[in-house]
Every structure is written in C-alpha cells, then in structure tokens.
C-alpha positions as CSV (number, residue, x, y, z in Angstrom):
1,M,-8.9,20.9,-33.0
2,D,-6.1,21.1,-30.8
3,R,-6.5,18.3,-27.8
4,L,-4.0,20.1,-25.5
5,R,-6.3,23.2,-25.5
6,L,-9.3,20.9,-24.7
7,V,-7.2,19.6,-21.8
8,E,-5.6,22.9,-20.4
9,T,-9.3,24.4,-20.4
10,A,-10.4,21.7,-18.4
11,K,-8.1,22.0,-15.9
12,I,-8.5,25.5,-15.8
13,N,-12.2,25.1,-15.1
14,G,-11.5,23.0,-12.5
15,Q,-12.3,19.3,-14.2
16,E,-9.9,16.2,-14.3
17,P,-9.5,16.2,-18.2
18,Y,-10.2,12.6,-18.6
19,T,-13.2,12.3,-16.6
20,W,-14.5,15.8,-18.0
21,L,-14.0,14.5,-22.1
22,R,-15.2,10.9,-21.1
23,H,-18.5,12.9,-19.2
24,V,-18.8,14.8,-22.7
25,L,-18.1,11.8,-25.1
26,E,-21.2,9.8,-23.4
27,R,-23.5,12.4,-23.5
28,L,-22.6,14.2,-26.9
29,P,-24.8,11.8,-28.7
30,H,-27.9,12.6,-26.6
31,A,-27.6,16.3,-27.3
32,Q,-30.2,18.0,-28.6
33,S,-30.3,21.6,-28.4
34,V,-28.0,24.6,-28.1
35,A,-28.3,24.0,-24.0
36,D,-27.5,20.7,-23.8
37,Y,-24.1,21.7,-25.8
38,E,-23.6,24.3,-23.5
39,A,-24.0,22.2,-20.6
40,L,-21.0,19.6,-21.7
41,L,-18.9,22.8,-21.7
42,P,-16.1,22.7,-18.8
43,W,-17.0,26.0,-17.1
44,N,-20.2,24.6,-16.8
45,C,-20.0,20.8,-15.4
46,S,-19.7,20.3,-11.5
47,P,-15.9,19.4,-10.5
48,E,-17.6,16.5,-8.5
49,M,-19.5,14.8,-11.8
50,P,-19.5,11.2,-11.5
51,R,-16.8,9.2,-12.7
C-alpha cells in the first residue's frame, strides 16, 4: 500500500493525516462489520474527531 496515498486522501477529505491514521489504527482491531470498516474511511470521519 502506498502510504503517501493514505496521507493525500486524508488531506483531500479534510483530515489531519496523523490524527486520522491514529484514529483508524486505534479502532481497526475492534471493527467487526463492513459498516465498522467503512466508518473509518477518511470521507466518513468527522474532521473534528478527537485527538
């Protein structure tokens, strides 16, 4: 996977890349359904997500 694409996709969707990636990595082990995984996509996360 190209890490730069993750960073740029996060930026395009109004996310701060480090904060978004940390958010994803913290929640990924608990995802159990397709909806859980989709909620982690940068265009589905709130730009104001907690740091």
